[in-house]
C-alpha positions in Angstrom: 154.5 43.5 44.3 154.6 39.7 44.2 153.0 38.0 41.2 150.7 36.0 43.5 149.3 39.3 45.0 148.7 40.7 41.5 147.0 37.5 40.4 144.8 37.4 43.4 143.7 41.1 43.0 142.9 40.5 39.3 141.0 37.2 39.8 140.0 36.1 43.2 139.9 39.4 45.3 138.9 41.7 42.4 136.2 44.3 43.0 133.0 44.2 40.9 134.0 47.0 38.5 137.2 45.1 37.6 135.3 41.8 37.1 132.7 43.6 35.0 135.5 44.9 32.6 136.7 41.4 32.2 133.4 40.4 30.6 134.5 41.5 27.1 134.0 39.7 23.8 135.1 40.4 20.3 132.9 42.2 17.8 132.1 40.8 14.3 133.9 42.3 11.3 131.0 44.5 10.2 130.4 45.9 13.8 134.2 46.4 14.2 134.2 48.6 11.0 131.1 50.4 12.0 132.1 51.4 15.5 135.9 51.4 15.2 136.5 49.2 18.2 137.6 45.6 18.5 135.8 44.4 21.6 132.9 45.3 23.9 131.4 44.2 27.3 128.7 41.6 26.8 125.2 42.6 28.1 121.8 40.9 28.2 120.1 41.0 24.8 123.3 40.9 22.6 123.3 38.2 19.9 126.4 36.1 20.1 128.1 33.1 18.4 130.1 30.5 20.3 133.6 30.2 18.9 135.0 27.4 21.1 133.9 24.4 23.2 131.1 21.9 23.0 128.6 24.4 21.5 130.9 25.8 18.8 129.0 27.6 16.0 125.7 28.0 18.0 124.1 31.5 17.8 121.7 32.9 20.4 120.8 35.9 22.6 122.5 36.4 25.9 120.0 35.5 28.7 122.1 36.1 31.8 125.5 37.7 32.7 127.4 36.4 35.7 130.3 38.7 36.7 131.7 36.3 39.3 132.1 33.5 36.8 133.1 35.8 33.9 130.5 33.8 31.9 127.1 34.2 30.2 124.2 31.9 29.5 122.7 31.9 26.0 119.1 31.0 25.0 119.0 27.6 23.5 122.1 26.2 25.1 121.2 23.8 27.8 122.3 20.5 29.2 120.1 17.7 30.7 120.3 16.5 34.3 120.6 12.8 35.1 117.4 12.8 37.0 115.6 14.8 34.3 115.2 18.5 33.6 117.6 21.0 32.1 120.0 23.6 33.3 121.7 26.6 31.6 125.4 26.2 30.6 127.7 29.1 31.4 130.1 30.0 28.6 133.1 32.2 29.1 132.8 35.6 27.5 136.2 35.3 25.8 134.8 32.4 23.7 132.1 34.5 22.2 131.7 36.7 19.1 129.1 39.5 19.3 127.2 39.5 16.0 124.4 42.0 17.0 124.3 44.6 19.7 121.5 45.4 22.1 121.0 49.2 21.5 118.3 49.8 24.1 121.0 51.5 26.3 121.6 55.0 25.1 124.8 55.5 27.1 126.3 52.4 25.5 125.5 53.4 21.9 126.7 57.0 22.5 130.0 55.6 23.9 130.4 53.3 20.9 129.6 56.0 18.3 131.8 58.5 20.0 129.1 61.1 20.5 128.9 63.1 23.7 125.9 62.7 26.0 123.5 65.6 26.7 124.6 65.8 30.3 128.3 66.4 29.5 127.7 69.2 27.0 128.9 72.5 28.2 126.8 75.6 28.1 127.5 77.6 25.1 128.6 81.2 25.5 126.0 83.8 24.5 127.0 85.9 21.5 127.9 89.5 22.1 125.0 90.8 20.0 122.5 89.4 22.4 124.2 91.0 25.4 124.1 94.4 23.6 120.4 94.0 22.9 119.8 93.4 26.6 121.8 96.5 27.6 119.7 98.6 25.2 116.4 97.5 26.6 117.4 98.6 30.2 115.0 101.2 31.8 116.0 104.8 31.4 116.2 105.4 35.2 118.9 102.8 35.6 120.9 104.3 32.7 120.6 107.9 34.2 121.9 106.6 37.6 124.8 105.0 35.9 125.6 108.2 33.8 125.3 110.6 36.8 128.8 111.5 38.1 129.5 109.9 41.4 131.3 111.8 44.2 134.9 110.7 44.4 135.5 109.2 47.8 138.9 110.0 49.4 141.3 107.1 49.2 143.0 106.0 52.3 146.7 106.9 52.4 149.0 104.1 51.8 152.5 103.9 53.2 155.1 103.9 50.6 157.4 100.9 50.5 160.4 103.0 49.6 161.1 104.1 53.2 164.0 102.3 54.8 163.0 100.1 57.7 164.3 101.4 61.0 165.8 98.8 63.2 165.0 98.9 66.9 168.0 98.3 69.1 168.1 95.1 71.0 167.7 95.4 74.7 169.8 93.0 76.7 167.7 90.6 78.8 167.8 91.2 82.6 168.3 88.0 84.6 165.5 87.2 86.9 166.1 87.6 90.7 166.7 84.3 92.3 164.0 83.2 94.8 165.0 81.8 98.1 164.9 78.0 98.1 161.9 76.5 99.8 162.4 75.5 103.4 161.5 72.1 104.5 158.5 71.5 106.8 160.8 70.7 109.8 162.6 74.0 109.6 159.4 76.0 109.3 158.0 74.2 112.4 161.2 74.9 114.4 161.0 78.7 113.6 157.3 78.7 114.6 158.3 77.0 117.9 161.0 79.6 118.5 158.6 82.5 118.1 
């Protein structure tokens, strides 16, 4: 595949799930030691520090995440318009350091901590003792029916495979009788005229 196609599929024509994965930022040293991972996808509510650019060193909470721009807006970081008013500045997620995580999402924390979710847990096999107790508590009628000897049903006879297979002699094919060629319409009319 050509490099231009690869680049286009990663940047300009990328589906949303790929763009979302590209919104990763580094974790601070204490979070890195706690969770054992180097980076994480930024979400709304995370506290971040800007590492590069005009607003270097500014801390704040993530207010908005834009997957198309691969950037986020942070509370407190704004620029003024020429005609008055302010607008939010988008900062690329690679220029941020996550200092505090938003732990309101249970799935996210479980994934970070490495614990399995309740949904993915398999059903545990019941111990054999419980099964034996259930068998002992069956009604007596059922047990008597099970203990009563059942009449042996005659088994159908099965052909043994040891018999040699008999070959049927091949009959030569008989050629089909040739049919008379079809007569043209003129010939058939002439014969009718003769009769």
